[in-house]
C-alpha positions in Angstrom: -15.0 2.5 -7.7 -17.9 1.6 -9.8 -17.7 -2.2 -9.1 -17.5 -1.7 -5.7 -20.6 0.5 -5.3 -23.1 -2.0 -3.8 -20.7 -3.0 -1.0 -19.4 0.5 0.9 -21.2 3.4 1.9 -20.7 6.5 -0.4 -20.4 8.7 2.1 -18.0 7.0 4.9 -16.4 4.6 2.7 -17.1 1.6 5.3 -18.7 -1.5 4.9 -21.9 -1.6 6.5 -22.9 -2.9 10.1 -26.1 -4.7 8.8 -24.4 -5.7 5.4 -26.7 -3.7 3.5 -27.1 -0.4 1.5 -30.0 1.9 1.2 -29.8 2.9 -2.7 -30.1 7.2 -3.1 -33.8 7.2 -4.5 -33.1 10.1 -6.9 -30.2 8.1 -8.8 -29.8 5.0 -7.5 -26.7 4.9 -7.6 -25.1 6.1 -4.5 -25.2 4.4 -1.7 -25.6 5.3 2.4 -25.4 2.9 5.6 -25.9 3.5 9.0 -22.6 5.1 9.8 -22.6 8.3 11.9 -19.0 9.6 10.7 -19.4 13.6 11.9 -18.8 13.5 15.6 -21.6 16.6 15.8 -24.2 15.1 14.0 -24.2 12.4 17.5 -26.9 14.9 18.7 -29.0 14.5 16.5 -32.0 11.5 17.6 -34.4 12.6 15.2 -33.3 11.5 11.7 -32.8 7.5 11.1 -29.2 6.7 11.2 -29.2 5.9 7.5 -30.5 9.0 6.5 -27.5 11.2 8.5 -24.8 9.5 6.5 -26.9 11.0 3.2 -27.4 14.3 4.5 -23.5 14.8 5.2 -22.7 13.3 1.5 -25.6 15.4 0.1 -23.7 18.7 -0.7 -21.2 17.2 -2.5 -23.8 14.4 -4.1 -26.4 16.7 -5.1 -24.8 18.0 -8.5 -23.6 14.5 -9.4 -27.2 12.9 -8.2 -28.8 14.9 -11.7 -25.9 14.2 -14.1 -26.3 10.5 -13.1 -29.7 10.7 -13.7 -29.1 12.3 -17.2 -27.1 9.6 -18.6 -29.3 6.1 -16.5 -28.7 3.2 -17.4 -24.8 4.3 -19.1 -23.0 5.1 -15.9 -19.2 6.6 -16.8 -16.3 5.3 -15.9 -15.0 5.3 -12.0 -11.9 7.8 -13.0 -14.5 10.2 -15.4 -16.8 10.3 -12.0 -13.7 10.7 -9.6 -12.5 13.5 -12.2 -16.3 15.1 -11.9 -15.9 15.5 -8.1 -12.3 17.2 -8.4 -14.2 19.7 -10.9 -17.1 20.3 -8.9 -14.2 21.2 -6.0 -12.4 23.2 -8.1 -15.0 25.4 -9.4 -16.8 25.7 -5.2 -12.7 26.5 -4.3 -12.3 29.8 -7.1 -16.7 31.2 -6.6 -16.3 30.7 -2.7 -13.1 30.0 -1.0 -11.6 27.5 1.1 -14.7 27.7 3.3 -14.7 24.0 4.0 -10.7 24.2 4.8 -10.1 21.4 1.7 -6.9 23.3 1.1 -6.1 23.5 5.1 -2.8 21.3 4.3 -1.8 22.1 0.7 -3.4 24.6 -1.7 -4.7 22.8 -5.5 -2.7 25.5 -6.8 0.9 24.0 -5.5 0.4 21.0 -6.5 2.5 19.7 -9.5 1.2 18.9 -12.6 3.7 17.6 -15.6 1.8 19.0 -18.0 4.5 19.1 -20.8 5.6 15.4 -19.9 2.4 14.3 -20.3 2.0 15.7 -23.9 4.8 14.5 -24.7 4.1 10.9 -23.4 1.6 9.5 -26.7 0.0 6.7 -24.2 -0.6 9.3 -21.8 -1.7 11.9 -23.5 -4.2 9.7 -26.0 -5.9 8.7 -22.2 -6.0 11.8 -21.2 -8.3 12.9 -24.5 -10.6 9.7 -23.9 -11.1 11.0 -20.8 -12.0 14.6 -21.9 -14.9 13.3 -24.0 -16.2 10.6 -21.9 -16.0 13.6 -18.9 -18.2 15.9 -22.2 -20.6 13.5 -22.4 -21.2 13.7 -18.6 -21.1 17.0 -17.1 -22.5 18.1 -20.9 -22.9 21.9 -20.5 -21.2 21.9 -17.5 -18.0 21.2 -18.7 -15.1 23.2 -18.4 -13.0 24.1 -21.1 -10.8 21.8 -22.3 -6.9 23.9 -21.1 -8.4 23.8 -17.7 -9.7 20.5 -17.7 -6.2 19.6 -18.6 -4.6 20.6 -15.3 -7.2 19.1 -13.2 -6.3 15.8 -15.1 -2.2 16.3 -14.2 -2.6 17.2 -10.8 -2.4 13.2 -9.3 -1.2 13.9 -5.9 -1.5 15.9 -2.6 1.7 14.3 -1.3 5.3 14.2 -1.9 7.0 10.5 -3.0 9.7 9.0 -0.2 11.3 5.3 -0.6 11.4 6.4 3.1 7.3 6.6 3.5 6.2 7.6 6.6 2.7 8.0 6.6 0.1 4.9 6.1 -1.4 4.2 2.2 -5.1 4.3 3.8 -7.2 7.2 3.3 -6.8 7.9 7.1 -3.0 8.3 7.5 -0.6 7.3 10.6 2.8 8.5 10.7 5.5 5.6 10.8 7.8 7.4 12.0 7.7 9.3 15.6 8.7 12.6 14.3 6.3 12.9 11.6 3.2 14.7 11.4 0.9 13.3 8.8 -1.0 16.5 7.8 2.3 18.1 7.1 3.4 17.5 3.5 6.7 18.6 4.3 7.4 16.1 6.6 5.1 13.6 5.1 5.9 11.3 2.6 4.3 8.5 0.6 5.7 6.6 -1.8 3.7 5.8 -5.1 5.4 2.1 -6.0 6.3 -0.9 -4.8 9.8 0.2 -2.3 10.9 -3.7 -1.8 13.2 -3.5 -4.6 16.4 -1.9 -6.2 17.1 1.5 -6.8 16.7 0.8 -10.2 13.5 -0.9 -10.5 12.6 2.2 -7.9 13.9 4.8 -10.3 12.7 3.0 -13.1 9.5 3.2 -12.5 8.9 6.8 -11.0 10.7 8.1 -14.1 8.5 6.2 -16.6 5.0 7.3 -14.5 5.6 10.6 -12.8 8.8 11.8 -14.3 11.1 12.9 -11.7 14.5 10.7 -10.8 14.1 9.8 -6.9 16.6 11.4 -4.9 15.3 10.3 -1.4 17.6 9.6 1.5 17.4 5.8 0.4 17.9 6.2 -3.4 21.2 8.3 -2.7 22.6 5.8 0.1 25.4 3.6 -1.1 24.7 0.6 1.3 21.2 0.4 -0.7 23.5 -1.7 -3.0 23.8 -4.3 -1.1 20.0 -5.2 -2.5 21.5 -5.4 -5.6 24.7 -7.9 -4.5 25.8 -10.7 -6.7 28.1 -14.0 -5.1 31.6 -13.9 -4.8 32.9 -16.5 -7.0 35.0 -18.1 -5.1 32.3 -20.3 -4.0 33.0 -21.0 -0.1 33.0 -17.8 0.6 29.4 -16.1 1.9 30.6 -12.3 1.8 28.3 -10.3 -1.1 29.8 -8.5 -4.1 28.8 -5.1 -4.0 27.0 -3.5 -7.9 23.8 -2.6 -9.4 22.3 -3.4 -12.3 23.2 -0.5 -14.8 26.4 0.4 -13.0 29.5 -0.4 -15.5 30.5 -4.2 -15.3 34.1 -4.7 -13.9 36.2 -6.8 -11.8 35.2 -6.8 -8.2 37.9 -7.9 -5.8 36.1 -9.9 -2.6 37.2 -7.8 0.3 36.8 -11.7 2.4 38.9 -13.4 0.7 40.3 -11.3 -2.3 39.4 -13.4 -4.8 38.9 -11.2 -7.9 35.1 -11.8 -10.1 35.7 -11.0 -13.8 34.3 -8.3 -15.6 32.2 -11.4 -17.8 31.2 -12.8 -13.9 30.0 -9.6 -13.2 27.9 -8.5 -16.5 26.0 -12.3 -16.6 25.1 -11.6 -13.1 24.0 -7.9 -13.8 22.1 -9.6 -16.7 20.8 -12.0 -14.8 19.2 -9.1 -12.6 17.7 -7.7 -15.7 16.1 -10.6 -16.7 13.9 -11.5 -13.8 10.0 -10.2 -13.4 10.2 -7.0 -11.8 6.4 -8.1 -11.1 4.8 -11.5 -10.0 0.9 -12.2 -10.1 -0.7 -14.8 -7.7 -1.5 -17.0 -11.6 3.2 -17.2 -12.1 3.6 -20.6 -12.4 5.5 -21.8 -9.3 7.4 -24.7 -11.2 9.2 -22.0 -13.4 9.7 -19.2 -10.4 11.6 -22.0 -8.9 13.8 -22.4 -12.0 14.7 -18.9 -11.9 15.3 -19.1 -8.1 17.8 -21.7 -8.8 19.5 -20.0 -11.8 19.6 -16.8 -10.4 20.8 -18.7 -6.8 24.0 -19.1 -8.5 25.7 -15.8 -9.0 22.7 -13.6 -7.5 23.9 -13.5 -3.2 20.6 -14.4 -1.0 20.7 -10.6 0.4 20.0 -9.4 -3.3 16.2 -8.6 -3.3 15.4 -10.2 -6.6 16.7 -13.0 -4.7 13.9 -11.8 -1.9 11.3 -11.4 -4.5 11.3 -14.6 -5.6 11.4 -16.9 -2.7 8.3 -14.4 -1.1 6.8 -15.0 -4.4 7.1 -18.6 -4.0 5.8 -18.8 -0.5 2.8 -16.6 -1.1 1.6 -19.1 -4.4 2.8 -22.9 -3.1 2.6 -21.6 0.9 6.0 -23.7 1.2 9.8 -24.0 -0.6 12.1 -26.7 -1.3 14.8 -25.4 1.4 14.1 -25.0 5.1 11.3 -22.6 5.5 11.8 -21.1 9.0 15.3 -19.9 7.6 14.1 -18.5 4.0 11.6 -16.6 5.6 13.4 -15.1 8.3 16.1 -14.1 5.6 12.7 -12.4 3.6 12.2 -10.8 7.1 16.1 -9.5 7.4 16.4 -8.4 3.6 12.4 -6.9 3.8 13.8 -4.8 6.5 16.1 -3.0 4.8 13.1 -1.7 1.9 10.5 -0.4 4.3 10.0 1.5 7.6 9.8 -0.5 10.8 6.3 -0.3 11.6 5.6 -0.7 8.2 2.5 -3.5 7.6 4.5 -5.5 5.1 7.2 -6.2 7.6 4.5 -7.4 9.9 2.8 -9.8 7.7 5.8 -11.4 6.8 6.6 -11.9 10.9 3.3 -13.4 10.9 4.2 -16.2 8.1 7.2 -17.1 10.1 4.8 -17.6 13.2 3.0 -19.7 11.4 5.3 -22.2 9.9 6.7 -22.3 14.0 2.9 -23.1 14.8 3.2 -25.6 12.0 6.0 -27.3 13.0 4.7 -27.6 16.7 7.8 -25.0 18.0 5.7 -22.4 19.0 8.3 -21.2 21.9 10.6 -19.9 18.8 7.1 -18.1 17.3 6.4 -15.3 20.8 8.7 -12.9 19.5 7.6 -12.5 16.6 4.2 -12.4 17.4 5.2 -9.9 19.8 7.2 -7.7 16.9 4.3 -8.0 14.6 1.9 -6.8 16.9 3.7 -3.6 18.0 4.0 -3.0 14.5 0.3 -3.4 13.6 -0.5 -1.0 16.7 1.6 1.8 15.1 0.0 1.0 11.7 -3.5 0.6 12.4 -4.4 1.7 16.4 -5.7 0.0 19.3 -9.3 -0.3 17.9 -8.2 -2.0 14.7 -8.9 -5.7 14.4 -5.2 -6.6 12.8 -4.1 -5.5 16.3 -6.1 -7.2 18.0 -6.4 -10.3 16.4 -2.2 -10.3 16.8 -2.4 -9.2 20.3 -4.4 -12.3 21.1 -2.2 -14.5 19.3 0.9 -13.1 21.3 -0.9 -13.3 24.4 -2.0 -17.1 23.6 1.3 -18.2 22.9 3.2 -15.9 25.6 1.0 -17.9 28.3 1.5 -21.4 26.5 -2.3 -21.1 25.7 -4.6 -24.5 25.4 -5.0 -23.5 21.9 -5.1 -25.7 19.0 -3.5 -25.0 15.9 -6.4 -23.7 14.0 -7.3 -21.3 16.2 -4.2 -19.6 16.6 -4.2 -19.7 12.4 -7.4 -17.7 12.5 -5.9 -15.1 14.4 -3.3 -14.9 11.3 -5.9 -14.7 8.9 -7.7 -11.4 8.3 -11.0 -10.4 7.2 -12.4 -7.5 8.6 -10.9 -3.9 8.5 -13.8 -2.1 10.7 -12.3 -0.9 13.8 -13.5 -2.1 17.0 -15.3 -0.5 20.1 -13.5 -2.1 23.2 -15.0 0.7 25.5 -18.3 -0.9 26.4 -15.7 -4.3 27.4 -13.1 -3.2 29.5 -16.0 -0.7 30.6 -17.4 -4.2 32.0 -13.8 -5.7 33.2 -12.9 -3.0 35.3 -16.4 -3.2 37.0 -15.6 -6.5 37.6 -11.7 -5.4 38.9 -13.4 -3.0 41.1 -16.2 -4.7 42.8 
């Protein structure tokens, strides 16, 4: 993104260790760090490390560099710059074939475009025309014809959507299920949307943005309806009654107590779900959210995902709830487990919130199992050298061994600030040598 160009290397996309990026001397837009990203370049000793990253990127940057100089200081939108790079790649493939293996996982021609759907969507087609005009200004004589650019504009994703995500959301994907090959588009799926919602809300967003009705395993599973369950009309009964926002309103007999929730009651609960916000902002008024939660709790079951999302939003904004916090956090955690894969990072983050609460209450022993589970999830999500895993490993170790650490020292391990991998080889080598010696 243009507003992040001062923070990340234009080649390896990492924050530099020295916290300093050097500009491309020609366009003065692209920045490069001291990161050696190509293992084959480790044999090079005569180049400065800064020049290595820039040299690797040059074959992709040289045409863009010339264009940036021509339009300076009127730099293009981030989207225009990104799409221009795709145009360069497509033209290169047409002229030279797949010389660099860009299509080893999926061919460009295989990507879906939804061209007719976008033409029928006035807002999106107007956006295409805006980008086309800006792209023409940026690329000038190098601009491709309108029809060809429209096809490129419409091809938006290389992986298929599934509510049951099997790959992570970072640029370097890690499979979240053991049978998944993250490089195989037939077995690896990403989710285009927030999957911690009801089937109705998921399908609604997919249809409006990507023009298809999801028919993945989870969306076709009747068990998913527990996320839109409502309370039994018998106040003393805790059995969830199964329905959905868009289901036909009808009387439901409770399978546990036998009381009948009439059609009017069921319809009111469905309308309540449709009235609640689909998304929340950190700037949302927590008092207003609490009022919504109190009202919704009268008719929606505690396993209902709308209740869960309201609780999570209030906890995120205020750090607390008026009720029993550990109980509510565990309830949110159990509900999110029905939405996300086991090793999804969101589950790990929720586990750490439970850990924090137990530490605040002086109940460190109760926090151990949750810290251990979060550690296992982050190992799968991020790998053994990622600071999120290493910090959670330290947190669990200190809790498990009853180490004399202050609450503030433990909380510091829950607060993540960097995602730069940590090379432990030298540290482990020193420890091993001491053990041997």
